[in-house]
VEXFI-109131 format. One record per residue: x, y, z of N, C-alpha, C in turn; residue in one letter; residue number from 1. Coordinates in pm, whole numbers. Layout:
BEGIN
n_u	n_v	n_w	ca_u	ca_v	ca_w	c_u	c_v	c_w	residuo	num
X	Y	Z	X	Y	Z	X	Y	Z	A	NUM $
...
//
This chain:
BEGIN
n_u	n_v	n_w	ca_u	ca_v	ca_w	c_u	c_v	c_w	residuo	num
-387	-923	2711	-297	-836	2634	-308	-869	2485	X	1 $
-312	-766	2400	-326	-788	2256	-199	-851	2199	X	2 $
-215	-911	2081	-102	-978	2016	11	-879	1989	X	3 $
-22	-760	1940	82	-662	1908	160	-620	2032	X	4 $
91	-604	2144	160	-570	2269	254	-683	2310	X	5 $
209	-806	2292	293	-922	2324	417	-925	2235	X	6 $
397	-894	2106	509	-896	2012	609	-783	2037	X	7 $
560	-674	2092	647	-560	2119	733	-579	2244	X	8 $
688	-663	2336	759	-681	2464	905	-722	2446	X	9 $
937	-825	2364	1079	-865	2351	1167	-758	2286	X	10 $
1103	-662	2217	1179	-558	2148	1157	-421	2211	X	11 $
1123	-417	2338	1090	-289	2403	1204	-188	2394	X	12 $
1327	-234	2414	1443	-144	2406	1463	-97	2262	X	13 $
1456	-190	2168	1476	-157	2026	1368	-62	1975	X	14 $
1245	-82	2019	1135	6	1977	1158	149	2027	X	15 $
1207	161	2149	1239	294	2204	1351	360	2123	X	16 $
1450	280	2085	1560	334	2003	1509	379	1867	X	17 $
1420	300	1807	1360	339	1679	1282	469	1694	X	18 $
1202	479	1800	1119	598	1821	1203	724	1837	X	19 $
1322	710	1897	1413	825	1909	1457	872	1771	X	20 $
1496	776	1688	1540	809	1551	1425	872	1473	X	21 $
1305	815	1490	1188	867	1418	1154	1009	1461	X	22 $
1153	1031	1593	1121	1166	1644	1223	1270	1596	X	23 $
1351	1232	1598	1456	1324	1553	1443	1355	1403	X	24 $
1395	1256	1329	1386	1272	1183	1278	1371	1140	X	25 $
1177	1393	1226	1067	1482	1186	1076	1621	1249	X	26 $
1182	1646	1324	1198	1779	1385	1217	1884	1276	X	27 $
1161	2001	1303	1173	2109	1205	1197	2242	1276	X	28 $
1269	2331	1209	1295	2465	1264	1180	2560	1231	X	29 $
1086	2513	1149	968	2593	1115	861	2567	1222	X	30 $
824	2664	1302	733	2642	1416	603	2571	1379	X	31 $
535	2615	1273	408	2554	1235	427	2407	1198	X	32 $
532	2379	1121	560	2241	1081	592	2155	1202	X	33 $
665	2210	1296	700	2135	1417	574	2103	1500	X	34 $
479	2195	1505	352	2172	1575	277	2056	1510	X	35 $
274	2054	1377	205	1947	1304	275	1814	1325	X	36 $
409	1815	1326	484	1692	1349	456	1636	1489	X	37 $
445	1723	1588	414	1679	1724	274	1619	1730	X	38 $
182	1675	1654	45	1622	1647	46	1481	1586	X	39 $
125	1466	1480	138	1335	1415	197	1232	1511	X	40 $
300	1272	1585	364	1180	1681	266	1135	1790	X	41 $
176	1224	1830	80	1189	1935	-32	1099	1884	X	42 $
-50	1098	1753	-161	1020	1696	-113	897	1619	X	43 $
5	847	1656	59	730	1585	-30	608	1608	X	44 $
-36	520	1509	-121	402	1516	-51	284	1581	X	45 $
-81	165	1530	-26	42	1589	123	27	1565	X	46 $
173	95	1462	315	88	1422	358	-57	1396	X	47 $
272	-128	1327	303	-268	1293	415	-276	1190	X	48 $
426	-176	1104	528	-180	998	670	-169	1053	X	49 $
699	-75	1144	834	-75	1204	863	-204	1279	X	50 $
760	-263	1339	778	-391	1410	821	-500	1313	X	51 $
761	-501	1195	799	-599	1092	944	-578	1051	X	52 $
983	-452	1034	1122	-420	995	1220	-474	1100	X	53 $
1190	-450	1227	1278	-494	1336	1290	-645	1341	X	54 $
1177	-714	1333	1182	-861	1339	1244	-921	1212	X	55 $
1227	-855	1099	1288	-903	975	1440	-893	982	X	56 $
1490	-790	1048	1635	-777	1068	1684	-882	1168	X	57 $
1606	-901	1273	1643	-997	1378	1646	-1140	1324	X	58 $
1568	-1166	1219	1566	-1298	1157	1703	-1335	1101	X	59 $
1783	-1234	1069	1916	-1257	1011	2027	-1223	1112	X	60 $
2111	-1126	1081	2225	-1099	1169	2192	-1009	1288	X	61 $
2069	-960	1294	2030	-881	1410	2005	-735	1380	X	62 $
1945	-668	1478	1907	-528	1466	2028	-437	1488	X	63 $
2043	-336	1401	2154	-241	1412	2104	-100	1381	X	64 $
2194	-4	1375	2155	135	1349	2087	151	1213	X	65 $
2132	73	1117	2071	77	984	1925	31	990	X	66 $
1897	-64	1078	1760	-114	1094	1668	-5	1145	X	67 $
1716	74	1241	1634	184	1296	1605	288	1187	X	68 $
1704	312	1103	1682	406	992	1585	348	890	X	69 $
1594	216	868	1502	149	775	1359	157	827	X	70 $
1341	131	956	1208	138	1017	1154	281	1012	X	71 $
1242	379	1031	1203	520	1024	1161	558	883	X	72 $
1239	513	785	1208	539	644	1069	485	609	X	73 $
1040	364	653	910	301	627	798	379	695	X	74 $
817	414	821	712	483	895	687	623	840	X	75 $
792	690	795	776	822	733	698	810	602	X	76 $
731	709	522	659	686	397	513	654	424	X	77 $
488	565	519	352	526	552	271	646	602	X	78 $
329	725	690	261	843	744	232	944	634	X	79 $
328	963	543	309	1056	431	192	1012	343	X	80 $
183	882	317	74	833	232	-62	851	300	X	81 $
-67	835	432	-192	856	505	-236	1002	498	X	82 $
-139	1093	514	-170	1237	507	-221	1272	367	X	83 $
-155	1221	263	-197	1247	126	-332	1182	97	X	84 $
-353	1059	148	-480	988	126	-598	1066	183	X	85 $
-579	1128	298	-687	1205	360	-727	1325	274	X	86 $
-629	1379	203	-658	1490	111	-737	1437	-9	X	87 $
-687	1328	-68	-752	1268	-185	-895	1225	-153	X	88 $
-914	1164	-34	-1046	1112	5	-1133	1217	73	X	89 $
-1078	1337	93	-1149	1445	163	-1198	1396	300	X	90 $
-1110	1325	370	-1145	1269	501	-1107	1364	613	X	91 $
-1195	1376	712	-1165	1468	823	-1126	1393	951	X	92 $
-1116	1260	943	-1078	1180	1060	-971	1079	1024	X	93 $
-883	1056	1120	-778	954	1104	-750	898	1242	X	94 $
-775	767	1260	-754	699	1388	-828	767	1503	X	95 $
-950	811	1474	-1034	870	1577	-1000	1015	1609	X	96 $
-902	1072	1541	-863	1211	1563	-882	1289	1433	X	97 $
-885	1422	1445	-897	1504	1324	-775	1483	1235	X	98 $
-798	1474	1105	-688	1461	1009	-616	1595	995	X	99 $
-499	1591	933	-419	1714	915	-496	1815	830	X	100 $
-559	1766	722	-632	1857	634	-756	1917	701	X	101 $
-813	1846	800	-929	1899	872	-887	2011	967	X	102 $
-772	1994	1031	-725	2094	1128	-658	2213	1059	X	103 $
-589	2188	949	-522	2295	876	-592	2308	739	X	104 $
-530	2266	632	-599	2267	502	-530	2171	405	X	105 $
-589	2153	288	-536	2056	192	-396	2091	143	X	106 $
-374	2219	114	-243	2262	64	-134	2230	165	X	107 $
-160	2263	290	-63	2238	396	-41	2088	415	X	108 $
-149	2010	402	-139	1865	419	-50	1802	312	X	109 $
-66	1847	189	17	1795	79	164	1826	106	X	110 $
190	1948	152	328	1989	183	385	1910	301	X	111 $
301	1881	400	343	1800	515	380	1659	469	X	112 $
296	1601	382	327	1468	327	458	1468	251	X	113 $
480	1575	171	606	1588	97	726	1600	193	X	114 $
706	1675	299	813	1694	399	851	1560	462	X	115 $
750	1481	497	776	1349	557	855	1260	462	X	116 $
817	1260	335	890	1181	235	1035	1229	223	X	117 $
1053	1360	219	1189	1415	204	1276	1383	325	X	118 $
1217	1386	445	1293	1354	566	1341	1209	563	X	119 $
1258	1122	512	1298	982	500	1415	966	406	X	120 $
1409	1034	292	1517	1026	193	1646	1086	247	X	121 $
1635	1202	313	1754	1269	368	1821	1183	475	X	122 $
1742	1124	564	1796	1038	670	1875	922	610	X	123 $
1819	861	504	1887	748	440	2010	791	360	X	124 $
1999	902	291	2111	950	210	2230	989	296	X	125 $
2204	1056	408	2312	1097	498	2389	976	550	X	126 $
2317	866	572	2381	744	622	2430	653	510	X	127 $
2409	699	384	2448	621	266	2377	484	261	X	128 $
2251	483	305	2170	361	299	2105	348	161	X	129 $
2186	346	58	2134	346	-78	2051	221	-109	X	130 $
2091	107	-51	2020	-18	-74	1879	-12	-16	X	131 $
1864	58	95	1731	72	157	1645	167	74	X	132 $
1706	275	26	1633	372	-57	1583	308	-186	X	133 $
1665	220	-243	1627	153	-367	1501	69	-347	X	134 $
1495	-3	-236	1379	-88	-204	1254	-3	-183	X	135 $
1267	101	-102	1152	185	-69	1107	268	-190	X	136 $
1200	311	-273	1164	387	-394	1079	302	-487	X	137 $
1111	174	-495	1030	82	-576	888	75	-522	X	138 $
875	72	-389	743	68	-325	665	196	-354	X	139 $
732	311	-347	665	440	-374	611	443	-517	X	140 $
693	396	-612	650	391	-752	527	302	-767	X	141 $
533	183	-707	422	88	-716	295	144	-653	X	142 $
308	208	-535	193	264	-465	125	373	-547	X	143 $
205	457	-611	150	565	-694	77	508	-815	X	144 $
138	407	-879	74	344	-994	-56	276	-954	X	145 $
-55	211	-838	-174	142	-790	-289	236	-762	X	146 $
-257	350	-700	-359	450	-669	-420	507	-797	X	147 $
-334	537	-894	-382	593	-1021	-463	491	-1100	X	148 $
-420	365	-1095	-494	259	-1164	-633	242	-1104	X	149 $
-641	250	-971	-770	238	-903	-863	355	-940	X	150 $
-808	476	-946	-887	593	-984	-939	578	-1127	X	151 $
-851	530	-1216	-891	510	-1356	-1005	408	-1366	X	152 $
-992	299	-1292	-1093	193	-1299	-1224	234	-1231	X	153 $
-1216	324	-1132	-1337	375	-1067	-1420	457	-1166	X	154 $
-1353	517	-1264	-1423	595	-1367	-1489	504	-1470	X	155 $
-1416	402	-1513	-1465	314	-1619	-1543	192	-1567	X	156 $
-1510	150	-1444	-1570	31	-1383	-1554	-93	-1471	X	157 $
-1438	-104	-1535	-1411	-219	-1621	-1308	-313	-1556	X	158 $
-1315	-322	-1424	-1217	-400	-1350	-1255	-548	-1347	X	159 $
-1154	-634	-1364	-1175	-778	-1347	-1086	-827	-1233	X	160 $
-1089	-955	-1207	-1016	-1008	-1091	-866	-985	-1101	X	161 $
-809	-1003	-1220	-665	-985	-1237	-623	-839	-1216	X	162 $
-706	-747	-1265	-677	-604	-1246	-685	-569	-1097	X	163 $
-784	-626	-1029	-799	-604	-884	-673	-648	-810	X	164 $
-619	-766	-844	-497	-815	-779	-380	-722	-809	X	165 $
-376	-670	-931	-267	-578	-969	-276	-449	-887	X	166 $
-397	-399	-868	-417	-276	-790	-372	-295	-647	X	167 $
-418	-401	-580	-384	-417	-438	-238	-458	-419	X	168 $
-181	-526	-519	-38	-559	-510	45	-432	-510	X	169 $
9	-340	-599	82	-214	-609	50	-120	-493	X	170 $
-80	-100	-469	-125	3	-375	-95	-31	-229	X	171 $
-113	-156	-191	-99	-196	-50	17	-292	-25	X	172 $
23	-397	-107	121	-504	-80	264	-458	-98	X	173 $
288	-360	-187	426	-315	-210	487	-252	-85	X	174 $
406	-179	-8	458	-118	116	489	-226	219	X	175 $
399	-324	232	424	-434	325	547	-512	282	X	176 $
563	-532	152	679	-603	99	808	-530	134	X	177 $
805	-397	125	925	-319	155	961	-327	304	X	178 $
861	-345	391	888	-360	535	975	-484	560	X	179 $
934	-596	504	1009	-721	520	1147	-710	453	X	180 $
1150	-649	334	1274	-643	256	1379	-549	317	X	181 $
1337	-429	362	1437	-336	418	1490	-386	551	X	182 $
1405	-456	628	1452	-515	753	1562	-616	725	X	183 $
1536	-702	626	1636	-802	586	1761	-735	531	X	184 $
1742	-632	447	1856	-564	383	1943	-489	483	X	185 $
1886	-450	597	1965	-380	699	2056	-475	775	X	186 $
2028	-605	764	2105	-703	841	2171	-810	755	X	187 $
2139	-813	627	2195	-916	538	2224	-857	401	X	188 $
2329	-907	337	2364	-862	202	2320	-962	96	X	189 $
2253	-1068	138	2207	-1171	46	2087	-1123	-35	X	190 $
2107	-1105	-165	1999	-1060	-253	1885	-1163	-256	X	191 $
1922	-1289	-252	1822	-1396	-255	1730	-1388	-133	X	192 $
1789	-1369	-16	1710	-1360	107	1621	-1236	107	X	193 $
1676	-1125	58	1600	-999	54	1482	-1013	-41	X	194 $
1505	-1077	-157	1396	-1098	-254	1287	-1188	-197	X	195 $
1329	-1291	-123	1231	-1380	-61	1149	-1306	44	X	196 $
1215	-1219	121	1144	-1142	222	1046	-1044	157	X	197 $
1085	-985	44	994	-899	-31	868	-977	-69	X	198 $
889	-1098	-119	776	-1180	-164	686	-1218	-46	X	199 $
746	-1249	69	667	-1280	190	579	-1160	226	X	200 $
640	-1042	222	566	-920	253	457	-891	151	X	201 $
485	-919	25	386	-896	-81	264	-985	-60	X	202 $
287	-1114	-34	176	-1206	-8	97	-1162	116	X	203 $
170	-1120	220	106	-1073	343	21	-949	316	X	204 $
74	-858	237	1	-735	203	-124	-763	121	X	205 $
-117	-862	32	-235	-901	-46	-344	-953	47	X	206 $
-305	-1039	140	-401	-1093	237	-459	-980	324	X	207 $
-373	-888	364	-413	-775	448	-520	-690	380	X	208 $
-500	-659	250	-594	-574	179	-726	-646	152	X	209 $
-719	-774	120	-843	-849	98	-925	-854	227	X	210 $
-857	-870	343	-927	-865	471	-997	-730	489	X	211 $
-928	-622	454	-988	-488	462	-1113	-478	374	X	212 $
-1103	-534	253	-1215	-527	160	-1334	-609	209	X	213 $
-1306	-718	278	-1414	-801	334	-1486	-727	446	X	214 $
-1410	-649	525	-1470	-574	636	-1584	-484	588	X	215 $
-1575	-436	465	-1677	-345	414	-1814	-412	400	X	216 $
-1813	-545	401	-1938	-620	389	-1983	-677	523	X	217 $
-1907	-643	630	-1945	-685	765	-2031	-580	830	X	218 $
-2106	-619	930	-2195	-525	998	-2116	-425	1081	X	219 $
-2158	-299	1074	-2097	-192	1152	-2145	-200	1296	X	220 $
-2053	-169	1391	-2091	-168	1533	-2197	-62	1562	X	221 $
-2198	45	1483	-2291	156	1509	-2429	130	1449	X	222 $
-2434	83	1324	-2562	68	1255	-2614	-74	1252	X	223 $
-2524	-172	1274	-2565	-312	1265	-2577	-358	1121	X	224 $
-2537	-271	1025	-2545	-303	883	-2407	-291	820	X	225 $
-2383	-362	706	-2256	-345	636	-2237	-199	596	X	226 $
-2113	-153	594	-2087	-11	568	-2104	28	421	X	227 $
-2054	-57	328	-2068	-27	186	-1988	94	141	X	228 $
-1886	132	219	-1807	251	185	-1738	235	50	X	229 $
-1684	116	23	-1613	93	-103	-1705	113	-223	X	230 $
-1830	67	-210	-1927	85	-319	-1955	234	-340	X	231 $
-1970	308	-229	-1995	452	-239	-1878	523	-307	X	232 $
-1758	467	-293	-1639	527	-356	-1608	464	-492	X	233 $
-1702	381	-540	-1690	314	-670	-1568	221	-678	X	234 $
-1535	160	-566	-1425	64	-563	-1479	-77	-584	X	235 $
-1427	-143	-687	-1470	-279	-718	-1375	-376	-646	X	236 $
-1420	-429	-533	-1337	-520	-455	-1373	-665	-485	X	237 $
-1294	-758	-433	-1305	-899	-471	-1444	-959	-447	X	238 $
-1510	-938	-332	-1646	-996	-315	-1744	-948	-421	X	239 $
-1734	-820	-458	-1823	-764	-560	-1789	-816	-699	X	240 $
-1661	-830	-727	-1617	-884	-857	-1666	-1028	-872	X	241 $
-1662	-1103	-761	-1711	-1242	-764	-1860	-1244	-800	X	242 $
-1938	-1153	-740	-2081	-1144	-773	-2101	-1115	-921	X	243 $
-2026	-1021	-974	-2036	-986	-1116	-2005	-1105	-1206	X	244 $
-1898	-1178	-1169	-1857	-1294	-1249	-1959	-1407	-1247	X	245 $
-2050	-1402	-1150	-2150	-1509	-1138	-2292	-1456	-1155	X	246 $
-2303	-1349	-1234	-2434	-1289	-1261	-2463	-1291	-1411	X	247 $
-2591	-1285	-1445	-2632	-1279	-1586	-2600	-1141	-1642	X	248 $
-2614	-1127	-1773	-2584	-999	-1839	-2670	-887	-1782	X	249 $
-2800	-910	-1764	-2890	-807	-1712	-2858	-774	-1566	X	250 $
-2823	-877	-1488	-2787	-854	-1348	-2659	-770	-1338	X	251 $
-2563	-800	-1425	-2438	-722	-1428	-2466	-575	-1456	X	252 $
-2554	-549	-1552	-2588	-411	-1586	-2651	-339	-1467	X	253 $
-2734	-411	-1394	-2799	-351	-1276	-2695	-318	-1168	X	254 $
-2603	-412	-1147	-2498	-394	-1044	-2409	-275	-1080	X	255 $
-2362	-272	-1204	-2276	-163	-1249	-2349	-29	-1240	X	256 $
-2476	-28	-1274	-2556	94	-1268	-2566	148	-1125	X	257 $
-2580	58	-1029	-2587	100	-888	-2453	160	-845	X	258 $
-2344	91	-877	-2211	140	-837	-2179	274	-905	X	259 $
-2219	287	-1030	-2184	407	-1107	-2275	526	-1078	X	260 $
-2407	500	-1065	-2501	613	-1057	-2582	622	-928	X	261 $
-2587	514	-853	-2673	514	-733	-2596	469	-608	X	262 $
-2466	500	-605	-2381	453	-495	-2406	524	-364	X	263 $
-2487	629	-364	-2521	697	-238	-2665	667	-194	X	264 $
-2732	586	-274	-2869	545	-241	-2863	426	-144	X	265 $
-2897	450	-17	-2883	348	87	-2956	220	54	X	266 $
-3079	234	5	-3161	116	-25	-3097	30	-133	X	267 $
-3050	93	-239	-2988	18	-350	-2852	-41	-309	X	268 $
-2776	37	-234	-2646	-13	-186	-2666	-132	-93	X	269 $
-2762	-123	-1	-2791	-235	89	-2835	-359	13	X	270 $
-2915	-338	-94	-2956	-452	-178	-2834	-518	-240	X	271 $
-2742	-436	-288	-2620	-488	-351	-2534	-563	-249	X	272 $
-2523	-510	-129	-2447	-577	-23	-2505	-714	8	X	273 $
-2638	-722	10	-2704	-850	35	-2678	-949	-78	X	274 $
-2679	-898	-202	-2651	-985	-318	-2510	-1043	-310	X	275 $
-2416	-959	-267	-2277	-1007	-252	-2271	-1118	-148	X	276 $
-2339	-1097	-34	-2339	-1195	74	-2402	-1327	29	X	277 $
-2512	-1318	-45	-2583	-1439	-89	-2511	-1512	-201	X	278 $
-2425	-1440	-274	-2356	-1500	-389	-2240	-1590	-350	X	279 $
-2193	-1574	-225	-2074	-1647	-182	-1947	-1568	-206	X	280 $
-1964	-1439	-238	-1848	-1353	-267	-1756	-1334	-149	X	281 $
-1813	-1325	-30	-1731	-1306	89	-1649	-1431	118	X	282 $
-1714	-1548	106	-1644	-1675	128	-1532	-1694	26	X	283 $
-1559	-1653	-99	-1456	-1664	-203	-1336	-1576	-171	X	284 $
-1364	-1452	-129	-1257	-1359	-94	-1175	-1412	24	X	285 $
-1242	-1472	121	-1173	-1530	237	-1082	-1646	194	X	286 $
-1127	-1722	96	-1048	-1834	43	-920	-1782	-24	X	287 $
-933	-1676	-105	-817	-1617	-173	-722	-1555	-70	X	288 $
-780	-1486	28	-700	-1425	135	-617	-1531	208	X	289 $
-679	-1642	239	-610	-1751	308	-498	-1809	223	X	290 $
-522	-1815	91	-420	-1866	-2	-295	-1779	4	X	291 $
-313	-1647	2	-199	-1556	10	-127	-1568	144	X	292 $
-204	-1581	252	-142	-1599	384	-57	-1726	385	X	293 $
-110	-1834	329	-38	-1962	328	89	-1954	244	X	294 $
83	-1878	134	203	-1861	50	312	-1786	126	X	295 $
270	-1685	202	367	-1609	284	429	-1700	389	X	296 $
347	-1778	455	395	-1870	559	490	-1975	502	X	297 $
455	-2027	387	537	-2131	325	679	-2082	298	X	298 $
690	-1959	248	821	-1900	223	897	-1871	352	X	299 $
824	-1817	451	888	-1781	578	944	-1903	650	X	300 $
872	-2015	641	913	-2136	712	1041	-2198	655	X	301 $
1089	-2145	545	1217	-2192	488	1337	-2132	562	X	302 $
1311	-2029	642	1417	-1967	722	1429	-2040	856	X	303 $
1545	-2029	924	1566	-2098	1052	1460	-2062	1157	X	304 $
1424	-2162	1236	1322	-2142	1340	1386	-2068	1459	X	305 $
1338	-1948	1485	1387	-1870	1600	1277	-1774	1646	X	306 $
1308	-1692	1744	1207	-1601	1801	1154	-1503	1695	X	307 $
1243	-1454	1610	1202	-1358	1508	1107	-1421	1407	X	308 $
1139	-1543	1364	1050	-1610	1268	913	-1636	1329	X	309 $
912	-1677	1455	786	-1701	1525	701	-1574	1532	X	310 $
766	-1461	1559	695	-1332	1567	638	-1294	1431	X	311 $
717	-1315	1324	669	-1283	1190	554	-1374	1148	X	312 $
560	-1500	1190	448	-1593	1164	320	-1540	1228	X	313 $
332	-1491	1351	215	-1437	1422	162	-1310	1356	X	314 $
254	-1228	1304	212	-1105	1235	137	-1140	1107	X	315 $
188	-1237	1033	121	-1280	909	-19	-1335	942	X	316 $
-28	-1415	1047	-158	-1470	1088	-252	-1357	1131	X	317 $
-197	-1257	1197	-276	-1143	1245	-343	-1067	1130	X	318 $
-276	-1061	1016	-330	-984	903	-466	-1037	856	X	319 $
-489	-1167	872	-617	-1224	828	-713	-1250	944	X	320 $
-661	-1256	1066	-746	-1287	1181	-796	-1162	1253	X	321 $
-740	-1045	1222	-776	-922	1293	-924	-890	1273	X	322 $
-977	-815	1367	-1119	-782	1366	-1146	-642	1312	X	323 $
-1039	-564	1290	-1057	-429	1233	-929	-382	1167	X	324 $
//
């Protein structure tokens, strides 16, 4: 049995209660919209984020109705960002199924993403969960800034290590941080505890994204070769930045030229992937990833030892140990 299935077992009743709230939140009187919502419900992923919200609440005074709304708010936000991302990336697949924009169109997909965001806000506002909305709104702001910063840097390719950390902190880690924070906020009024949980989630999200970036340099099950998708999309990730930082001026020019002008040339991209591997860039990225994981663990271990803390420890470990 997978780790996530094991972690879900103690919360089987609570997960069902959350799913009821989530399903009710996306219902629509517009037939076409309701069809799309049903499609989204059938193609849900691992739902690790609602699980984090539930265990984060359980770490304190326990899971309550506010927690289910918090988990729903997070899942609606996450789903909305995936729908919008597929439009931005012109992707026709999501979790092995056709994306919303592939089955319908880009305009409809953008509106569906907006609808999901609005449903999350309405659910929270009706229940007067203003404290939860404040946390998630901060994450939305950060995610938008991170995405725009990444787009800007993909044009100029003037990214350094600190800018890379800023991008992934905003784009990915802020959502993970909000998972830990809203779970805590649904069960505790302690600002100090909520802030610490945000930081745990932020460190976890940083490790999670670096693991994703490392995967791009691993061999694909289909081709037996690294995918190089990030290079094709002109994304400067940590292993590649490490190579740049340890290259001569002429080598840097060659690397930048490949990313900027020859990112669809398989031979040149494969050469670049090999250079990253030989430079020690992957090992460096793994070292940084482990550092963020350890920082998250160090903060979490300051809370009382119980079933919820143990589950969150396993989730943090999973972010760096996962295979996909």
